[in-house]
N, C-alpha and C positions, 0 to 999 in steps of 0.2 A: 709429533708422536713422543719424542724424547727417547728414553731408555726403555727397552722392552721389559715389562713386568716390574718396573721399579716402584710404581705406586703400590703394588701388592706387597713388595718387600718392606715398604715403609708404613704399612697399614697399622702396625702397633704404635707408631709415633704420631698418628693422626689425632688432632684435637678439634673438638667442636666447641667453639666459643660464641658467647652472645654477641649480637651485633654491636652493642655499645662498647665492645672491646676495641673497636676501630676509632673511637672518638679522639679527635685532636692528633691523629697520625697522618704522616705523609706517605702516600702510597703511589707506586708506579704500576701501571696496568699494561699488560701485553694485549693491546687492543684487538689484534687479530683473533686471539683466543676467545674473547668475549663475543665478537661478532659471529664467529663460527658457531659458538654455543647458541646464540639467539637465532641464527639462520637455520640451524639444525632443528630447533624446536618449532619453527614455523616454515616448513618447506613448501607449502602450497603456493601456487601463483598469486592467490588472493592476498595471502599474508605478505608476500614480497611486494605486491603492488601497494598495499596499505602501509608498508614500511613498519611492520610489527617489530622487527629486530631493532629499529631505531627507537620505537616507543619503549621497549624493554630497557634499552640502554639509558634513555632519559629518566625512567623511574628509578633505575639503580643508582644513577648519579644523584638524583634528588635525595635519596636516603643517605648517601655518603656526604653530601653537602650539609645536611641537617646535623650530622655528627662532627662537623668542622674538620672533615678530612681534606687534605690537600692532595689532589690527584694529578698525576702526570701520565698522559697517554704516550706509550712507546710503540712505534711501528717498525715493521721489518724493512731492512734495506735490501741490498743485493743478496742473492743466494750464494752462500760460500762455495768455493770450488770443491772442497772435500765433500760437501753434501751432494753436489751434482755427480760426483764419482760414485757415491753410495747409491744414488738412484740408478745409475747405469749397471752397477753390480747386481742390484736386485732384479734386473731383467734376465739374469742368468738362469733363473728357475723356469723361464719360458722359452729358453733356447735349447735346441736338440743337444743330446749328449756329446756328439762329435765336435760341437762348437764350444763346449764348455771350457775347454782349455784356453781358447782365445779370450774368453771373458775374464778368466782369472789372471791374465797377463797384466803386468803393471800398466796403469793408464798414464798417458802424458798429462802434464800439468794443464789444468783448465782454469781460466780466470773466472772471477765471480760474475754471475749473470744478473743483470738488472731485471727487475720485475716489470710485468706488463701493466703500465699505468692506465690503460684503457679497458681493463677487464671489469667484469661486473663486481667482483669482490673489491677491486681498487676503488670503484665508485662508491661502494658502501663505506669503505674506510674514509674516503673524503667527506662524505656526509657526516659521519661520526665525529670527525675532527672539527667540522664547522659547528656542530651542536656543542661540542666541548668548549670551543673558543667562546661562544656566546655565554656559556655558564662560567667562564673564567678558568677553564682547564687548559693548560698548555700542552703542546705535543712535541715529542722528540723523535725524529726520524733516525733510526739506528743505521749504522754503517752496514751491518749484515743482520745477525739474528737479534730479534727484539728481546727474547728472554736473556740473551747474553748482556744486552745493555741494561736491562732491569737488574740483573745480578750485580753488574758493576756499580750501579747506583746504591744498591743495598749494602754491598760490601764496603763502600766508601762512606756509609752512614748518611747518605744524602736522601734516603727514604727509609721508612720503618719496615716495609715489607713489599713483596711483589705479588700481584695477581696474575697467575698464569696456570695453564693446565699442562704445560710442557715440563716433564719431570727432569730434563737435563738442565734446568735452571740451577739445581744444586751443584752440578758439575762445573758450572761457570762461576760459582762462588757465592751464591745467594745464601743468606742466613735465615730469613723468615719468608715463607711462601704461603700465600692464601690460594688454595686450589679452586674454591667455589664460594659463592655467597648466596644465601637463601633468604630473600626478603620476607616471604610469607611466614616462615617459621622464626625468622629473626636470628640467624646464626651464620657463622663463617667456618669453613674447614681450613685449618691451619696446620702447618708443619714447621717445626723448628729444627735447625741443624744441630743445635745443642742436644735436643732429645734423640736425634739419630746417633750422635756420637756416644751419648750415655747409654741408651737402651740397646743399640745394635753393635756398638763398638766400631762403627765405620765413619771415617772422615771423608773429605772431598776426594782424596786419592783413591780410597776404596770404592767410591761410587763410580769414578772414572774407570776403574778396573772392571767393575760390573758391566759398564757399557761396552768395554772391549770384548768381554766374554759372551754377554747375552745379545748384544746388538743394539744399535741406536741409529740416529739420523746419519751418523758419520761412519758406521761400520756394520757389517753383517754379523759380527760376532764370531766366536769359535764354535764349530759344530761339536755337539756332544755335551755341551754344558747347559744344565738347567739352573733354576734359581737356587736350589739347595746346594748343588755342587759348586756353583760359582761363589756363593756366600761362604761356604766352608773353606774354599781355596783362599779367598781374599782375607778372611780372618786369620788363617794360619800363617800367611806371610806377614801381615801387619800393615797398617796404613802408611807408615813412614817409608817402607822399602818396596812395596808391591809394584809401584809404577816403574821404579828403576829396574827391577828384575824382569818385568814384562817387556820393557823397552829394549833392554840389552840382550836378553836371552830368548824372548818370544815363547814358543811352546815348550822349550826345554825347561823353563821354570815351572810350568804347569806339571810336566812329567815328574819332576823331582819332588814337588810338594805332594802330589797325589800318591807317590810311592808306587806308581804303575808305569809300565812302558806301553804307551798307547800304540807304538809302532808294531807291537807284537800282535795286534788285532787289526784286522782289516776294517772293522766297523765298531762303533761304540754307541751304546744306547742307554739313556738315563732310565731311572725307574719310572713306574707308572705315574707318579705324582708330577714328573717333569716330561709328560708325554709329548710336549711341543718340540723337544730336541730332535734334530735331524741327523740321520746317519750320513757319514761322510767318509771318503777315502783318506788315506794318509797324505796323499799328495795335496788334496784340497785343504786338509787341516793344517799342514805345514805352511802352505802359502798364506791362508787367512790369518794365521797366528804368527806371522813373521814379525820380528822385532822392528823392522823398518816401518811397517804399516802401523804398528802400535805407537811408535814414536810420533807419527804424523797426526794420529787421532788425539793422542795425549796433548800435543802442542795446541791443537785446535780448541781443546777445552780449557787449558791453562792460560792461553794467551789469545782470547778471541778479539776480533776487530771491533772495537767500541770507541765511542767518544770518551775521552779522559774526563775525570771528575772536575778538573779545573778548566776544561775547554769552554769556549764561548757558547757553544750549542747547549751544553749542560747547564751553564749558569743562566742562560736565557729561559730554559725549561723550568728551572727551579724558582724563577721569579713569580710573584703573585700577579695575577691578571684580574682586572675588574669584571664585575658581572654586568653584561650588556643586555638590559631589559628589552629595549626596542628591537635589537637584532634577534633575540630569542623569540619574541612574539612573531616576527616576520618568518623565521625558520619554521616555527610550529604551525603557522598558518599554511606555509608552502608544503611541508612534509605531511602534516596530520589533518589539516583543515580546521584547526582550532581558532577560536576567536581570541583576541588579546585578553579578554576577561578570564577565559578558561585557562590560558597559559599562566596568568597571574595567580589564579586560584591554586594551581599546582605548585608553582615554584616559590612565590613570595613567602608563604609561611616557613618554608625550609630555609630561605635566606635569613629570615628574622631569627629563627632558632640558631642558625650558625653565628649570627652576630651576638646573640646572647651568650653563647658558649665562649666566644672570643672575649667578651666583656668579663666573664667569670675568670678566664685564664689571666687576663690583664690585672684584674683585681687581686688574684692570688699572688701573682708575681710582685705587684706593687707592695702588698702587705709584707712579703718576705724581704723586700728591700727597704722597708720602713717608710714608704711613700703613702701618705694618707691625708686627704682623700685623693683618689685618682682623678686625672684631668678629663676623663671621658664620662659623659652621662650614661646612665643605665638606659638601654633601649626600651625597657618595659615601663610604660606609663603607670599602669595600675592593674591589679587583679580584679577581674569582673566577677568570676564565680568559679567554684571547683567543679570538675567534670570527671567522668569515667570514660576512657577510650579503650575498648577491648579489654576491659577489666583492670586497666592500669589507672593510677591516680594522675590526673592532669589538672592544669589551671587554664581557664580562658582568660587571656590577658589583652589589654589594649597596648598598642605600640606607639612609640614616640618617633616621629619624623621618618616613617617608612612609607614612601609614596605608593599608593595603591593598596595598602593593607592597614586595616583598622584594628581588628581583633583576630586572634587565632588561639589554638590550644597548644600548650607546651607541657612536657613532663614535669610533674611536681618536684621531682628530685633535682631537676635543672634549676628551677626557681629557688629551691632551698639552698643550692650551692652558689648560684650566681648573685642572687639578690634576696636574701632572707628578710631584709627590712620590708620588702613589699608584702610578704606574707604577714609580718607583724602589723603593718598598716591595715591590711585587709581584715584581719581578725579584730583589731581594735575598732575599726569602723563598724564592723558587724555587731560587736558587743554594745557599742554606743547606740546604734539603731534599736537594738533590742531593749536597752534600758529606757530610751526615750519612749518607746512604744508602751512600756509598762507604766510610765509616769503620765502619759497622755490621758486627759479627762475622757471618760466614756462618752460616746456620741449620744446626743439626746435621742430618745426613742421617738419613733414616729407616732403622732397622735392617732389613737385608735378611733374607731367610729362610734365609740360609746357615747361621747358627748352629743353628737347630732341625734343619735337614737334616743337619748334621754329627753332631749328637747322635743322630739316628735311625740314621745310617750306623754309628756306633760301637756302638749297641745291637744292630744287625743282625749286625755282625761278631762280637760277643761271643756272640750266639745261635748263629751258624754254628760257632764254635769249640766251643761246648758240645755241639752235635749231633755234630761230628766226634769229639770225645773219647768220647762215649757209644757210638759205633759202632766204636771201636777193638777189635781182636781180637788177643790175644797171638800173635805170629808163631811162637813156639817150639812151640805146641800144634797148629799147623796142618800137615797133611800136605802132601806135595808137590802132590798133586792139588788140595787146598784152596788152597794158595798160588797155583798157576796160575790157579784159578778166581777167587781174590781179585784177582790182578793183572788178569785179564781183565775183572772187574767195574769195576775202577778205570779201565781204558782202553777201556771200551765206546765205540763198537762194536768188534768184532774187527778190522775193516779200515776204512780211511779212504779216501774218494774226495776227493782234493785238488782236483778240478775243481768240487766242489760250492760254489756261491756263498755259502751260509750253513751252515757246519758246525755240529754240535751244540755246546752250551756247553762240555761237558767235553772234547770232542775238540779244541776250539780251542786248548787249552794245548799239545797235542802237535803240532798242525798247524803251529806256528811252527818246528818243527825240520824241515829238509828231509831226508827219508829216501828214498833212491832205491828204486824199485820192485824187489822181488825180493832185497833185501839185508837181511841180519840185523844187528840192532844190539843193543847192550847197554843196557838201560834203567836201569842202576844210577844213573847220573848224573841221568837225567831224574827218576827217582822220588825221589832225594835232594833234588832242588831243588823238586819240585812237590808232594810229599806226605810224610806221616809214615811211610811203609812202610819197613821195615827193608831195608837193602841185601841181606840174605841171601835174601830172597824174590824178588829181581829175576831174571828170566830173559831170554833173548834172544827177540826178536819179529821175525818176518819179515813185512814189509809186502807184502801180496798185491796183485796188479794189479786 
């Protein structure tokens, strides 16, 4: 839970950043927060059986791996004793009024309580850690609170930010907190302690004071204080001295700064905006706001039980672990029923993209140090072609010495920053191919069927000539009647209807001469030009109507 209503107070400091803001960063993750988020989104028994929460974790880690993020899983240890006491005090609202005074009595010291390793949630945590180990993600088991351990790593600059939804991570000393990550939209929700100090005028001490007044995992808070009243009080005292006054004076400091004597009223109620405030008697108010209790909660936030930055456990968690391909394939087959090929299809392009980012970082560092060329070869063999992925410019590239992966798509800006020479090679090769294509001789056209058709026409013409020659009759041996019949046969039919749309084939030769109806014409010239008939056999022909 963290501090009541603290996320609402910090709303003005919330930043929505693009996902690539996380590239090349070292991040620690409060693993329980992520698993609770995934399990809440898939509550049905079917989703739990199919381990949807673990699939969501896998895909989120894929995205971070592609951005070359170094991730550390941080898990909860024992439950702090002060947290157990807070749980017991919260039961007071369910106890009859006559027993309330017993609940408000000081509780004896309670040691930290070890968590149940056999619970369902503990098994989910174990599976997540196994998956992370195969992906090269180490785990750090906290002594008590996971968010406190994340804050310790962040304040010691061993990580660039913490992923958690517990708002009390700021009270433990965190500087950069990522509350959520949205892969579909490609952004993260970020809070910076510097923005909180600048915009709200509140530092770590002020936030701890808000936890004392509003309530948190470690205290029920002071009755009668809502968000506005608590913020006004904390700002009026100041970040440097607010904890000292509350630890030494308790409620007396609150009375003094508010300028009111709360003891003059049996009950106190905040305004309508802070309707969540609870009415309390002076006796309850005085006990819950006592300086001794304040001091205990303040110490729990300022000095949490964590692994020290130079401890062996922290150093081991900060070390890089190798990617275990075969182990990941076995886990994905066991958890999700995926084949090794499907697992490779999901993870290998992300691993290759991470290697390319690391190459680009090494190249930039070497250039700054004056080392050129760098001793590591570029993982990209060549650019195959440009592509568009969800409207973004990408290049499809072939990879060098990545087992199980030949080609994949990577952002164009990554290629431009890591290996611009590959783009130059690709463009040069493309221009050369285009130039060679222009210089190439045109392909010979396929021979048309005109030549064979011409040969067929020639043979047909020869055949027709042969037929005509075989049908020739000597004109000198033909009588006048035969001559007239021969001419008649040539010019069949005996009369022509010039209005006919489709005249007979032989008549079409004569039809081209315009012969007036009822007029006699001499056919000598026609026969000379159209046939081999001797002029001596030509006679006049009258065109009948």
